[in-house]
N, CA, C and O atoms as a Maestro MAE file, in Angstrom:
{
 s_m_m2io_version
 :::
 2.0.0
}

f_m_ct {
 s_m_title
 :::
 protein
 m_atom[352] {
  # First column is atom index #
  i_m_mmod_type
  r_m_x_coord
  r_m_y_coord
  r_m_z_coord
  i_m_residue_number
  s_m_chain_name
  s_m_pdb_residue_name
  s_m_pdb_atom_name
  i_m_atomic_number
  :::
  1 25 262.290 66.990 80.097 1 A "UNK " " N  " 7
  2 3 261.418 66.376 80.994 1 A "UNK " " CA " 6
  3 2 260.342 65.575 80.018 1 A "UNK " " C  " 6
  4 15 259.950 66.016 78.938 1 A "UNK " " O  " 8
  5 25 259.996 64.489 80.525 2 A "UNK " " N  " 7
  6 3 259.093 63.492 79.732 2 A "UNK " " CA " 6
  7 2 257.621 63.863 80.012 2 A "UNK " " C  " 6
  8 15 257.271 64.226 81.135 2 A "UNK " " O  " 8
  9 25 256.825 63.773 79.049 3 A "UNK " " N  " 7
  10 3 255.408 63.924 79.163 3 A "UNK " " CA " 6
  11 2 254.804 62.652 79.754 3 A "UNK " " C  " 6
  12 15 253.603 62.718 80.013 3 A "UNK " " O  " 8
  13 25 255.394 61.581 79.993 4 A "UNK " " N  " 7
  14 3 254.884 60.397 80.524 4 A "UNK " " CA " 6
  15 2 254.040 60.474 81.745 4 A "UNK " " C  " 6
  16 15 252.923 59.957 81.774 4 A "UNK " " O  " 8
  17 25 254.630 61.206 82.901 5 A "UNK " " N  " 7
  18 3 253.941 61.249 83.984 5 A "UNK " " CA " 6
  19 2 252.591 62.177 83.885 5 A "UNK " " C  " 6
  20 15 251.600 61.946 84.577 5 A "UNK " " O  " 8
  21 25 252.660 63.116 83.065 6 A "UNK " " N  " 7
  22 3 251.463 64.003 82.769 6 A "UNK " " CA " 6
  23 2 250.409 63.112 82.022 6 A "UNK " " C  " 6
  24 15 249.230 63.102 82.377 6 A "UNK " " O  " 8
  25 25 250.842 62.424 81.059 7 A "UNK " " N  " 7
  26 3 249.910 61.531 80.268 7 A "UNK " " CA " 6
  27 2 249.312 60.584 81.264 7 A "UNK " " C  " 6
  28 15 248.103 60.379 81.152 7 A "UNK " " O  " 8
  29 25 249.927 60.012 82.163 8 A "UNK " " N  " 7
  30 3 249.506 59.035 83.008 8 A "UNK " " CA " 6
  31 2 248.322 59.754 83.946 8 A "UNK " " C  " 6
  32 15 247.269 59.154 84.161 8 A "UNK " " O  " 8
  33 25 248.545 60.918 84.418 9 A "UNK " " N  " 7
  34 3 247.656 61.566 85.317 9 A "UNK " " CA " 6
  35 2 246.559 61.809 84.447 9 A "UNK " " C  " 6
  36 15 245.442 61.570 84.907 9 A "UNK " " O  " 8
  37 25 246.654 62.272 83.184 10 A "UNK " " N  " 7
  38 3 245.407 62.399 82.238 10 A "UNK " " CA " 6
  39 2 244.555 61.212 82.111 10 A "UNK " " C  " 6
  40 15 243.335 61.257 82.267 10 A "UNK " " O  " 8
  41 25 245.266 60.064 81.803 11 A "UNK " " N  " 7
  42 3 244.599 58.817 81.638 11 A "UNK " " CA " 6
  43 2 243.747 58.448 82.893 11 A "UNK " " C  " 6
  44 15 242.562 58.127 82.793 11 A "UNK " " O  " 8
  45 25 244.428 58.513 84.097 12 A "UNK " " N  " 7
  46 3 243.743 58.210 85.231 12 A "UNK " " CA " 6
  47 2 242.567 59.048 85.512 12 A "UNK " " C  " 6
  48 15 241.522 58.593 85.977 12 A "UNK " " O  " 8
  49 25 242.784 60.413 85.188 13 A "UNK " " N  " 7
  50 3 241.640 61.368 85.554 13 A "UNK " " CA " 6
  51 2 240.435 61.216 84.549 13 A "UNK " " C  " 6
  52 15 239.255 61.254 84.895 13 A "UNK " " O  " 8
  53 25 240.815 61.065 83.458 14 A "UNK " " N  " 7
  54 3 239.766 60.890 82.397 14 A "UNK " " CA " 6
  55 2 239.019 59.594 82.155 14 A "UNK " " C  " 6
  56 15 237.909 59.531 81.625 14 A "UNK " " O  " 8
  57 25 239.786 58.489 82.626 15 A "UNK " " N  " 7
  58 3 239.112 57.290 82.324 15 A "UNK " " CA " 6
  59 2 238.984 56.367 83.684 15 A "UNK " " C  " 6
  60 15 237.908 55.860 84.002 15 A "UNK " " O  " 8
  61 25 240.112 56.212 84.405 16 A "UNK " " N  " 7
  62 3 240.001 55.324 85.467 16 A "UNK " " CA " 6
  63 2 239.345 55.847 86.752 16 A "UNK " " C  " 6
  64 15 238.780 55.062 87.515 16 A "UNK " " O  " 8
  65 25 239.414 57.209 87.010 17 A "UNK " " N  " 7
  66 3 238.699 57.728 88.148 17 A "UNK " " CA " 6
  67 2 237.215 57.652 87.965 17 A "UNK " " C  " 6
  68 15 236.615 57.161 88.922 17 A "UNK " " O  " 8
  69 25 236.468 58.046 86.905 18 A "UNK " " N  " 7
  70 3 235.064 57.741 86.722 18 A "UNK " " CA " 6
  71 2 234.728 56.164 86.779 18 A "UNK " " C  " 6
  72 15 233.713 55.745 87.337 18 A "UNK " " O  " 8
  73 25 235.629 55.369 86.179 19 A "UNK " " N  " 7
  74 3 235.317 53.919 86.347 19 A "UNK " " CA " 6
  75 2 235.405 53.466 87.815 19 A "UNK " " C  " 6
  76 15 234.617 52.676 88.334 19 A "UNK " " O  " 8
  77 25 236.338 53.989 88.363 20 A "UNK " " N  " 7
  78 3 236.528 53.427 89.846 20 A "UNK " " CA " 6
  79 2 235.308 53.918 90.661 20 A "UNK " " C  " 6
  80 15 234.780 53.157 91.472 20 A "UNK " " O  " 8
  81 25 234.851 55.176 90.461 21 A "UNK " " N  " 7
  82 3 233.708 55.798 91.117 21 A "UNK " " CA " 6
  83 2 232.385 54.923 90.969 21 A "UNK " " C  " 6
  84 15 231.625 54.624 91.890 21 A "UNK " " O  " 8
  85 25 232.263 54.585 89.675 22 A "UNK " " N  " 7
  86 3 231.076 53.841 89.194 22 A "UNK " " CA " 6
  87 2 231.208 52.398 89.741 22 A "UNK " " C  " 6
  88 15 230.178 51.883 90.177 22 A "UNK " " O  " 8
  89 25 232.358 51.690 89.767 23 A "UNK " " N  " 7
  90 3 232.487 50.357 90.353 23 A "UNK " " CA " 6
  91 2 232.178 50.375 91.958 23 A "UNK " " C  " 6
  92 15 231.492 49.521 92.519 23 A "UNK " " O  " 8
  93 25 232.753 51.409 92.560 24 A "UNK " " N  " 7
  94 3 232.316 51.543 94.081 24 A "UNK " " CA " 6
  95 2 230.957 51.595 94.175 24 A "UNK " " C  " 6
  96 15 230.390 50.898 95.016 24 A "UNK " " O  " 8
  97 25 230.283 52.384 93.372 25 A "UNK " " N  " 7
  98 3 228.806 52.541 93.378 25 A "UNK " " CA " 6
  99 2 227.995 51.306 93.112 25 A "UNK " " C  " 6
  100 15 226.941 51.061 93.699 25 A "UNK " " O  " 8
  101 25 228.592 50.469 92.113 26 A "UNK " " N  " 7
  102 3 227.923 49.247 92.014 26 A "UNK " " CA " 6
  103 2 228.133 48.263 93.101 26 A "UNK " " C  " 6
  104 15 227.226 47.511 93.456 26 A "UNK " " O  " 8
  105 25 229.246 48.253 93.606 27 A "UNK " " N  " 7
  106 3 229.468 47.348 94.855 27 A "UNK " " CA " 6
  107 2 228.633 47.790 95.964 27 A "UNK " " C  " 6
  108 15 228.105 46.912 96.647 27 A "UNK " " O  " 8
  109 25 228.422 49.061 96.261 28 A "UNK " " N  " 7
  110 3 227.430 49.597 97.199 28 A "UNK " " CA " 6
  111 2 226.081 49.180 96.983 28 A "UNK " " C  " 6
  112 15 225.352 48.960 97.951 28 A "UNK " " O  " 8
  113 25 225.665 49.044 95.773 29 A "UNK " " N  " 7
  114 3 224.325 48.689 95.310 29 A "UNK " " CA " 6
  115 2 224.136 47.123 95.832 29 A "UNK " " C  " 6
  116 15 223.183 46.740 96.510 29 A "UNK " " O  " 8
  117 25 225.214 46.317 95.390 30 A "UNK " " N  " 7
  118 3 225.222 44.942 95.637 30 A "UNK " " CA " 6
  119 2 225.303 44.789 97.237 30 A "UNK " " C  " 6
  120 15 224.500 43.993 97.723 30 A "UNK " " O  " 8
  121 25 226.057 45.364 97.991 31 A "UNK " " N  " 7
  122 3 226.116 45.123 99.326 31 A "UNK " " CA " 6
  123 2 224.961 45.491 100.072 31 A "UNK " " C  " 6
  124 15 224.562 44.853 101.046 31 A "UNK " " O  " 8
  125 25 224.321 46.709 99.535 32 A "UNK " " N  " 7
  126 3 223.057 47.312 100.176 32 A "UNK " " CA " 6
  127 2 221.930 46.457 99.800 32 A "UNK " " C  " 6
  128 15 220.870 46.704 100.376 32 A "UNK " " O  " 8
  129 25 221.946 45.459 98.912 33 A "UNK " " N  " 7
  130 3 220.895 44.596 98.619 33 A "UNK " " CA " 6
  131 2 219.793 45.343 97.861 33 A "UNK " " C  " 6
  132 15 218.641 44.909 97.837 33 A "UNK " " O  " 8
  133 25 220.179 46.520 97.216 34 A "UNK " " N  " 7
  134 3 219.335 47.241 96.356 34 A "UNK " " CA " 6
  135 2 218.155 47.889 96.963 34 A "UNK " " C  " 6
  136 15 217.327 48.418 96.222 34 A "UNK " " O  " 8
  137 25 217.996 47.894 98.314 35 A "UNK " " N  " 7
  138 3 217.019 48.449 99.028 35 A "UNK " " CA " 6
  139 2 217.489 49.039 100.366 35 A "UNK " " C  " 6
  140 15 216.999 48.572 101.394 35 A "UNK " " O  " 8
  141 25 218.354 49.977 100.439 36 A "UNK " " N  " 7
  142 3 218.942 50.572 101.607 36 A "UNK " " CA " 6
  143 2 219.574 51.904 101.303 36 A "UNK " " C  " 6
  144 15 219.802 52.321 100.167 36 A "UNK " " O  " 8
  145 25 219.845 52.561 102.483 37 A "UNK " " N  " 7
  146 3 220.701 53.885 102.011 37 A "UNK " " CA " 6
  147 2 222.048 53.643 101.377 37 A "UNK " " C  " 6
  148 15 222.586 54.538 100.726 37 A "UNK " " O  " 8
  149 25 222.626 52.429 101.550 38 A "UNK " " N  " 7
  150 3 223.945 52.157 100.873 38 A "UNK " " CA " 6
  151 2 223.720 51.993 99.510 38 A "UNK " " C  " 6
  152 15 224.528 52.478 98.718 38 A "UNK " " O  " 8
  153 25 222.664 51.333 99.082 39 A "UNK " " N  " 7
  154 3 222.215 51.161 97.780 39 A "UNK " " CA " 6
  155 2 221.964 52.478 97.035 39 A "UNK " " C  " 6
  156 15 222.433 52.688 95.916 39 A "UNK " " O  " 8
  157 25 221.267 53.281 97.647 40 A "UNK " " N  " 7
  158 3 220.917 54.595 97.174 40 A "UNK " " CA " 6
  159 2 222.364 55.464 97.059 40 A "UNK " " C  " 6
  160 15 222.567 56.212 96.103 40 A "UNK " " O  " 8
  161 25 223.121 55.319 97.901 41 A "UNK " " N  " 7
  162 3 224.404 56.019 97.828 41 A "UNK " " CA " 6
  163 2 225.229 55.478 96.610 41 A "UNK " " C  " 6
  164 15 225.953 56.221 95.946 41 A "UNK " " O  " 8
  165 25 225.089 54.230 96.372 42 A "UNK " " N  " 7
  166 3 225.825 53.446 95.172 42 A "UNK " " CA " 6
  167 2 225.148 54.055 93.893 42 A "UNK " " C  " 6
  168 15 225.855 54.297 92.915 42 A "UNK " " O  " 8
  169 25 223.908 54.289 93.870 43 A "UNK " " N  " 7
  170 3 223.326 54.892 92.545 43 A "UNK " " CA " 6
  171 2 223.945 56.274 92.461 43 A "UNK " " C  " 6
  172 15 224.463 56.688 91.424 43 A "UNK " " O  " 8
  173 25 223.880 56.927 93.506 44 A "UNK " " N  " 7
  174 3 224.566 58.397 93.406 44 A "UNK " " CA " 6
  175 2 225.904 58.277 92.932 44 A "UNK " " C  " 6
  176 15 226.264 59.038 92.034 44 A "UNK " " O  " 8
  177 25 226.803 57.323 93.462 45 A "UNK " " N  " 7
  178 3 228.189 57.291 93.089 45 A "UNK " " CA " 6
  179 2 228.165 56.952 91.627 45 A "UNK " " C  " 6
  180 15 228.975 57.554 90.923 45 A "UNK " " O  " 8
  181 25 227.378 56.097 91.072 46 A "UNK " " N  " 7
  182 3 227.374 55.864 89.500 46 A "UNK " " CA " 6
  183 2 227.167 57.089 88.874 46 A "UNK " " C  " 6
  184 15 227.924 57.466 87.980 46 A "UNK " " O  " 8
  185 25 226.124 57.812 89.292 47 A "UNK " " N  " 7
  186 3 225.786 59.040 88.662 47 A "UNK " " CA " 6
  187 2 227.028 60.024 88.684 47 A "UNK " " C  " 6
  188 15 227.314 60.647 87.662 47 A "UNK " " O  " 8
  189 25 227.759 60.163 89.838 48 A "UNK " " N  " 7
  190 3 228.852 60.897 89.932 48 A "UNK " " CA " 6
  191 2 229.935 60.555 89.024 48 A "UNK " " C  " 6
  192 15 230.659 61.424 88.539 48 A "UNK " " O  " 8
  193 25 230.079 59.221 88.762 49 A "UNK " " N  " 7
  194 3 231.147 58.701 87.960 49 A "UNK " " CA " 6
  195 2 230.792 59.115 86.420 49 A "UNK " " C  " 6
  196 15 231.659 59.453 85.614 49 A "UNK " " O  " 8
  197 25 229.607 59.054 86.169 50 A "UNK " " N  " 7
  198 3 229.095 59.560 84.746 50 A "UNK " " CA " 6
  199 2 229.363 60.936 84.628 50 A "UNK " " C  " 6
  200 15 229.803 61.342 83.553 50 A "UNK " " O  " 8
  201 25 229.157 61.771 85.616 51 A "UNK " " N  " 7
  202 3 229.370 63.307 85.589 51 A "UNK " " CA " 6
  203 2 230.833 63.607 85.379 51 A "UNK " " C  " 6
  204 15 231.219 64.404 84.524 51 A "UNK " " O  " 8
  205 25 231.665 62.917 86.219 52 A "UNK " " N  " 7
  206 3 233.128 63.182 86.090 52 A "UNK " " CA " 6
  207 2 233.555 62.895 84.627 52 A "UNK " " C  " 6
  208 15 234.278 63.679 84.012 52 A "UNK " " O  " 8
  209 25 233.054 61.669 84.058 53 A "UNK " " N  " 7
  210 3 233.445 61.454 82.797 53 A "UNK " " CA " 6
  211 2 232.925 62.428 81.710 53 A "UNK " " C  " 6
  212 15 233.606 62.699 80.720 53 A "UNK " " O  " 8
  213 25 231.775 62.911 81.917 54 A "UNK " " N  " 7
  214 3 231.218 63.921 81.042 54 A "UNK " " CA " 6
  215 2 232.026 65.267 81.102 54 A "UNK " " C  " 6
  216 15 232.342 65.897 80.093 54 A "UNK " " O  " 8
  217 25 232.310 65.622 82.312 55 A "UNK " " N  " 7
  218 3 233.074 66.883 82.405 55 A "UNK " " CA " 6
  219 2 234.404 66.845 81.729 55 A "UNK " " C  " 6
  220 15 234.821 67.798 81.070 55 A "UNK " " O  " 8
  221 25 235.043 65.774 81.893 56 A "UNK " " N  " 7
  222 3 236.302 65.496 81.284 56 A "UNK " " CA " 6
  223 2 236.056 65.491 79.655 56 A "UNK " " C  " 6
  224 15 236.798 66.147 78.924 56 A "UNK " " O  " 8
  225 25 235.042 64.764 79.172 57 A "UNK " " N  " 7
  226 3 234.704 64.831 77.739 57 A "UNK " " CA " 6
  227 2 234.435 66.255 77.270 57 A "UNK " " C  " 6
  228 15 234.999 66.683 76.263 57 A "UNK " " O  " 8
  229 25 233.621 66.969 77.946 58 A "UNK " " N  " 7
  230 3 233.404 68.356 77.466 58 A "UNK " " CA " 6
  231 2 234.506 69.293 77.479 58 A "UNK " " C  " 6
  232 15 234.553 70.240 76.693 58 A "UNK " " O  " 8
  233 25 235.508 69.029 78.457 59 A "UNK " " N  " 7
  234 3 236.656 69.789 78.455 59 A "UNK " " CA " 6
  235 2 237.521 69.579 77.197 59 A "UNK " " C  " 6
  236 15 238.018 70.517 76.573 59 A "UNK " " O  " 8
  237 25 237.665 68.287 76.871 60 A "UNK " " N  " 7
  238 3 238.354 67.868 75.642 60 A "UNK " " CA " 6
  239 2 237.788 68.438 74.408 60 A "UNK " " C  " 6
  240 15 238.518 68.815 73.492 60 A "UNK " " O  " 8
  241 25 236.537 68.507 74.364 61 A "UNK " " N  " 7
  242 3 235.799 69.099 73.252 61 A "UNK " " CA " 6
  243 2 236.009 70.474 73.189 61 A "UNK " " C  " 6
  244 15 236.114 70.997 72.079 61 A "UNK " " O  " 8
  245 25 236.094 71.207 74.303 62 A "UNK " " N  " 7
  246 3 236.297 72.643 74.293 62 A "UNK " " CA " 6
  247 2 237.799 72.893 73.857 62 A "UNK " " C  " 6
  248 15 238.041 73.864 73.141 62 A "UNK " " O  " 8
  249 25 238.742 72.108 74.236 63 A "UNK " " N  " 7
  250 3 240.115 72.352 73.828 63 A "UNK " " CA " 6
  251 2 240.281 72.028 72.287 63 A "UNK " " C  " 6
  252 15 241.096 72.669 71.623 63 A "UNK " " O  " 8
  253 25 239.607 71.160 71.793 64 A "UNK " " N  " 7
  254 3 239.517 70.840 70.318 64 A "UNK " " CA " 6
  255 2 238.948 72.053 69.554 64 A "UNK " " C  " 6
  256 15 239.467 72.473 68.520 64 A "UNK " " O  " 8
  257 25 237.919 72.557 70.088 65 A "UNK " " N  " 7
  258 3 237.163 73.612 69.535 65 A "UNK " " CA " 6
  259 2 238.137 74.872 69.483 65 A "UNK " " C  " 6
  260 15 238.088 75.607 68.497 65 A "UNK " " O  " 8
  261 25 238.986 75.125 70.486 66 A "UNK " " N  " 7
  262 3 239.870 76.347 70.389 66 A "UNK " " CA " 6
  263 2 240.953 75.943 69.478 66 A "UNK " " C  " 6
  264 15 241.454 76.839 68.798 66 A "UNK " " O  " 8
  265 25 241.380 74.795 69.357 67 A "UNK " " N  " 7
  266 3 242.359 74.681 68.242 67 A "UNK " " CA " 6
  267 2 241.711 74.773 66.774 67 A "UNK " " C  " 6
  268 15 242.389 75.231 65.855 67 A "UNK " " O  " 8
  269 25 240.598 74.402 66.594 68 A "UNK " " N  " 7
  270 3 239.832 74.756 65.288 68 A "UNK " " CA " 6
  271 2 239.830 76.285 65.071 68 A "UNK " " C  " 6
  272 15 240.219 76.782 64.014 68 A "UNK " " O  " 8
  273 25 239.390 76.990 66.085 69 A "UNK " " N  " 7
  274 3 239.439 78.564 66.027 69 A "UNK " " CA " 6
  275 2 240.838 79.047 65.693 69 A "UNK " " C  " 6
  276 15 241.028 79.860 64.788 69 A "UNK " " O  " 8
  277 25 241.738 78.579 66.372 70 A "UNK " " N  " 7
  278 3 243.187 79.105 66.134 70 A "UNK " " CA " 6
  279 2 243.551 78.764 64.619 70 A "UNK " " C  " 6
  280 15 244.097 79.643 63.951 70 A "UNK " " O  " 8
  281 25 243.269 77.519 64.048 71 A "UNK " " N  " 7
  282 3 243.589 77.289 62.715 71 A "UNK " " CA " 6
  283 2 242.776 78.267 61.767 71 A "UNK " " C  " 6
  284 15 243.261 78.791 60.764 71 A "UNK " " O  " 8
  285 25 241.704 78.412 62.137 72 A "UNK " " N  " 7
  286 3 240.833 79.278 61.208 72 A "UNK " " CA " 6
  287 2 241.387 80.778 61.259 72 A "UNK " " C  " 6
  288 15 241.485 81.457 60.238 72 A "UNK " " O  " 8
  289 25 241.689 81.173 62.348 73 A "UNK " " N  " 7
  290 3 242.221 82.504 62.453 73 A "UNK " " CA " 6
  291 2 243.667 82.668 61.761 73 A "UNK " " C  " 6
  292 15 243.989 83.745 61.259 73 A "UNK " " O  " 8
  293 25 244.450 81.646 61.759 74 A "UNK " " N  " 7
  294 3 245.604 81.627 61.135 74 A "UNK " " CA " 6
  295 2 245.355 81.558 59.525 74 A "UNK " " C  " 6
  296 15 246.080 82.167 58.738 74 A "UNK " " O  " 8
  297 25 244.397 80.856 59.174 75 A "UNK " " N  " 7
  298 3 243.974 80.909 57.699 75 A "UNK " " CA " 6
  299 2 243.620 82.210 57.199 75 A "UNK " " C  " 6
  300 15 244.050 82.644 56.131 75 A "UNK " " O  " 8
  301 25 242.775 82.888 58.026 76 A "UNK " " N  " 7
  302 3 242.266 84.247 57.754 76 A "UNK " " CA " 6
  303 2 243.598 85.134 57.654 76 A "UNK " " C  " 6
  304 15 243.715 85.876 56.678 76 A "UNK " " O  " 8
  305 25 244.510 85.092 58.535 77 A "UNK " " N  " 7
  306 3 245.613 85.868 58.408 77 A "UNK " " CA " 6
  307 2 246.357 85.738 57.275 77 A "UNK " " C  " 6
  308 15 246.807 86.704 56.659 77 A "UNK " " O  " 8
  309 25 246.528 84.473 56.930 78 A "UNK " " N  " 7
  310 3 247.195 84.153 55.564 78 A "UNK " " CA " 6
  311 2 246.518 84.692 54.475 78 A "UNK " " C  " 6
  312 15 247.188 85.187 53.569 78 A "UNK " " O  " 8
  313 25 245.107 84.679 54.397 79 A "UNK " " N  " 7
  314 3 244.357 85.181 53.370 79 A "UNK " " CA " 6
  315 2 244.599 86.660 53.350 79 A "UNK " " C  " 6
  316 15 244.719 87.207 52.254 79 A "UNK " " O  " 8
  317 25 244.677 87.299 54.358 80 A "UNK " " N  " 7
  318 3 244.872 88.807 54.404 80 A "UNK " " CA " 6
  319 2 246.176 89.202 53.775 80 A "UNK " " C  " 6
  320 15 246.229 90.171 53.018 80 A "UNK " " O  " 8
  321 25 247.255 88.461 54.076 81 A "UNK " " N  " 7
  322 3 248.572 88.632 53.628 81 A "UNK " " CA " 6
  323 2 248.778 88.373 52.104 81 A "UNK " " C  " 6
  324 15 249.454 89.084 51.360 81 A "UNK " " O  " 8
  325 25 248.087 87.238 51.746 82 A "UNK " " N  " 7
  326 3 248.458 86.626 50.280 82 A "UNK " " CA " 6
  327 2 247.300 86.764 49.303 82 A "UNK " " C  " 6
  328 15 247.467 86.580 48.097 82 A "UNK " " O  " 8
  329 25 246.029 87.116 49.877 83 A "UNK " " N  " 7
  330 3 244.908 87.081 48.902 83 A "UNK " " CA " 6
  331 2 244.285 85.809 48.441 83 A "UNK " " C  " 6
  332 15 243.492 85.798 47.500 83 A "UNK " " O  " 8
  333 25 244.636 84.728 49.099 84 A "UNK " " N  " 7
  334 3 244.067 83.368 48.847 84 A "UNK " " CA " 6
  335 2 244.051 82.529 50.137 84 A "UNK " " C  " 6
  336 15 244.716 82.824 51.130 84 A "UNK " " O  " 8
  337 25 243.315 81.559 50.055 85 A "UNK " " N  " 7
  338 3 243.310 80.589 51.285 85 A "UNK " " CA " 6
  339 2 244.495 79.759 51.188 85 A "UNK " " C  " 6
  340 15 244.957 79.431 50.095 85 A "UNK " " O  " 8
  341 25 245.062 79.365 52.427 86 A "UNK " " N  " 7
  342 3 246.291 78.371 52.418 86 A "UNK " " CA " 6
  343 2 246.167 77.236 51.666 86 A "UNK " " C  " 6
  344 15 247.208 76.797 51.176 86 A "UNK " " O  " 8
  345 25 245.009 76.579 51.432 87 A "UNK " " N  " 7
  346 3 244.946 75.223 50.836 87 A "UNK " " CA " 6
  347 2 244.561 75.358 49.293 87 A "UNK " " C  " 6
  348 15 244.270 74.374 48.613 87 A "UNK " " O  " 8
  349 25 244.582 76.561 48.839 88 A "UNK " " N  " 7
  350 3 244.130 76.657 47.352 88 A "UNK " " CA " 6
  351 2 245.375 76.658 46.545 88 A "UNK " " C  " 6
  352 15 245.314 76.726 45.317 88 A "UNK " " O  " 8
  :::
 }
 m_bond[351] {
  # First column is bond index #
  i_m_from
  i_m_to
  i_m_order
  :::
  1 1 2 1
  2 2 3 1
  3 3 4 2
  4 3 5 1
  5 5 6 1
  6 6 7 1
  7 7 8 2
  8 7 9 1
  9 9 10 1
  10 10 11 1
  11 11 12 2
  12 11 13 1
  13 13 14 1
  14 14 15 1
  15 15 16 2
  16 15 17 1
  17 17 18 1
  18 18 19 1
  19 19 20 2
  20 19 21 1
  21 21 22 1
  22 22 23 1
  23 23 24 2
  24 23 25 1
  25 25 26 1
  26 26 27 1
  27 27 28 2
  28 27 29 1
  29 29 30 1
  30 30 31 1
  31 31 32 2
  32 31 33 1
  33 33 34 1
  34 34 35 1
  35 35 36 2
  36 35 37 1
  37 37 38 1
  38 38 39 1
  39 39 40 2
  40 39 41 1
  41 41 42 1
  42 42 43 1
  43 43 44 2
  44 43 45 1
  45 45 46 1
  46 46 47 1
  47 47 48 2
  48 47 49 1
  49 49 50 1
  50 50 51 1
  51 51 52 2
  52 51 53 1
  53 53 54 1
  54 54 55 1
  55 55 56 2
  56 55 57 1
  57 57 58 1
  58 58 59 1
  59 59 60 2
  60 59 61 1
  61 61 62 1
  62 62 63 1
  63 63 64 2
  64 63 65 1
  65 65 66 1
  66 66 67 1
  67 67 68 2
  68 67 69 1
  69 69 70 1
  70 70 71 1
  71 71 72 2
  72 71 73 1
  73 73 74 1
  74 74 75 1
  75 75 76 2
  76 75 77 1
  77 77 78 1
  78 78 79 1
  79 79 80 2
  80 79 81 1
  81 81 82 1
  82 82 83 1
  83 83 84 2
  84 83 85 1
  85 85 86 1
  86 86 87 1
  87 87 88 2
  88 87 89 1
  89 89 90 1
  90 90 91 1
  91 91 92 2
  92 91 93 1
  93 93 94 1
  94 94 95 1
  95 95 96 2
  96 95 97 1
  97 97 98 1
  98 98 99 1
  99 99 100 2
  100 99 101 1
  101 101 102 1
  102 102 103 1
  103 103 104 2
  104 103 105 1
  105 105 106 1
  106 106 107 1
  107 107 108 2
  108 107 109 1
  109 109 110 1
  110 110 111 1
  111 111 112 2
  112 111 113 1
  113 113 114 1
  114 114 115 1
  115 115 116 2
  116 115 117 1
  117 117 118 1
  118 118 119 1
  119 119 120 2
  120 119 121 1
  121 121 122 1
  122 122 123 1
  123 123 124 2
  124 123 125 1
  125 125 126 1
  126 126 127 1
  127 127 128 2
  128 127 129 1
  129 129 130 1
  130 130 131 1
  131 131 132 2
  132 131 133 1
  133 133 134 1
  134 134 135 1
  135 135 136 2
  136 135 137 1
  137 137 138 1
  138 138 139 1
  139 139 140 2
  140 139 141 1
  141 141 142 1
  142 142 143 1
  143 143 144 2
  144 143 145 1
  145 145 146 1
  146 146 147 1
  147 147 148 2
  148 147 149 1
  149 149 150 1
  150 150 151 1
  151 151 152 2
  152 151 153 1
  153 153 154 1
  154 154 155 1
  155 155 156 2
  156 155 157 1
  157 157 158 1
  158 158 159 1
  159 159 160 2
  160 159 161 1
  161 161 162 1
  162 162 163 1
  163 163 164 2
  164 163 165 1
  165 165 166 1
  166 166 167 1
  167 167 168 2
  168 167 169 1
  169 169 170 1
  170 170 171 1
  171 171 172 2
  172 171 173 1
  173 173 174 1
  174 174 175 1
  175 175 176 2
  176 175 177 1
  177 177 178 1
  178 178 179 1
  179 179 180 2
  180 179 181 1
  181 181 182 1
  182 182 183 1
  183 183 184 2
  184 183 185 1
  185 185 186 1
  186 186 187 1
  187 187 188 2
  188 187 189 1
  189 189 190 1
  190 190 191 1
  191 191 192 2
  192 191 193 1
  193 193 194 1
  194 194 195 1
  195 195 196 2
  196 195 197 1
  197 197 198 1
  198 198 199 1
  199 199 200 2
  200 199 201 1
  201 201 202 1
  202 202 203 1
  203 203 204 2
  204 203 205 1
  205 205 206 1
  206 206 207 1
  207 207 208 2
  208 207 209 1
  209 209 210 1
  210 210 211 1
  211 211 212 2
  212 211 213 1
  213 213 214 1
  214 214 215 1
  215 215 216 2
  216 215 217 1
  217 217 218 1
  218 218 219 1
  219 219 220 2
  220 219 221 1
  221 221 222 1
  222 222 223 1
  223 223 224 2
  224 223 225 1
  225 225 226 1
  226 226 227 1
  227 227 228 2
  228 227 229 1
  229 229 230 1
  230 230 231 1
  231 231 232 2
  232 231 233 1
  233 233 234 1
  234 234 235 1
  235 235 236 2
  236 235 237 1
  237 237 238 1
  238 238 239 1
  239 239 240 2
  240 239 241 1
  241 241 242 1
  242 242 243 1
  243 243 244 2
  244 243 245 1
  245 245 246 1
  246 246 247 1
  247 247 248 2
  248 247 249 1
  249 249 250 1
  250 250 251 1
  251 251 252 2
  252 251 253 1
  253 253 254 1
  254 254 255 1
  255 255 256 2
  256 255 257 1
  257 257 258 1
  258 258 259 1
  259 259 260 2
  260 259 261 1
  261 261 262 1
  262 262 263 1
  263 263 264 2
  264 263 265 1
  265 265 266 1
  266 266 267 1
  267 267 268 2
  268 267 269 1
  269 269 270 1
  270 270 271 1
  271 271 272 2
  272 271 273 1
  273 273 274 1
  274 274 275 1
  275 275 276 2
  276 275 277 1
  277 277 278 1
  278 278 279 1
  279 279 280 2
  280 279 281 1
  281 281 282 1
  282 282 283 1
  283 283 284 2
  284 283 285 1
  285 285 286 1
  286 286 287 1
  287 287 288 2
  288 287 289 1
  289 289 290 1
  290 290 291 1
  291 291 292 2
  292 291 293 1
  293 293 294 1
  294 294 295 1
  295 295 296 2
  296 295 297 1
  297 297 298 1
  298 298 299 1
  299 299 300 2
  300 299 301 1
  301 301 302 1
  302 302 303 1
  303 303 304 2
  304 303 305 1
  305 305 306 1
  306 306 307 1
  307 307 308 2
  308 307 309 1
  309 309 310 1
  310 310 311 1
  311 311 312 2
  312 311 313 1
  313 313 314 1
  314 314 315 1
  315 315 316 2
  316 315 317 1
  317 317 318 1
  318 318 319 1
  319 319 320 2
  320 319 321 1
  321 321 322 1
  322 322 323 1
  323 323 324 2
  324 323 325 1
  325 325 326 1
  326 326 327 1
  327 327 328 2
  328 327 329 1
  329 329 330 1
  330 330 331 1
  331 331 332 2
  332 331 333 1
  333 333 334 1
  334 334 335 1
  335 335 336 2
  336 335 337 1
  337 337 338 1
  338 338 339 1
  339 339 340 2
  340 339 341 1
  341 341 342 1
  342 342 343 1
  343 343 344 2
  344 343 345 1
  345 345 346 1
  346 346 347 1
  347 347 348 2
  348 347 349 1
  349 349 350 1
  350 350 351 1
  351 351 352 2
  :::
 }
}
């Protein structure tokens, strides 16, 4: 099975969903003429788009951090078996 559909879902969720939310918010501000409940909702949507992007970014940083920990653990196990670090 190809990873292409999964990759597409990730790109849409990580990038295009927050952009779409923010664009809808900007349109609501313009349509609401900057001084109406619709404009206020547009500001809220822009903030929501930013939050969605930040949550995705923090998740990716968490996954990268876990990979770093796994590499460090493997290096420590290697050290325990061989008495030296793997890159020495």
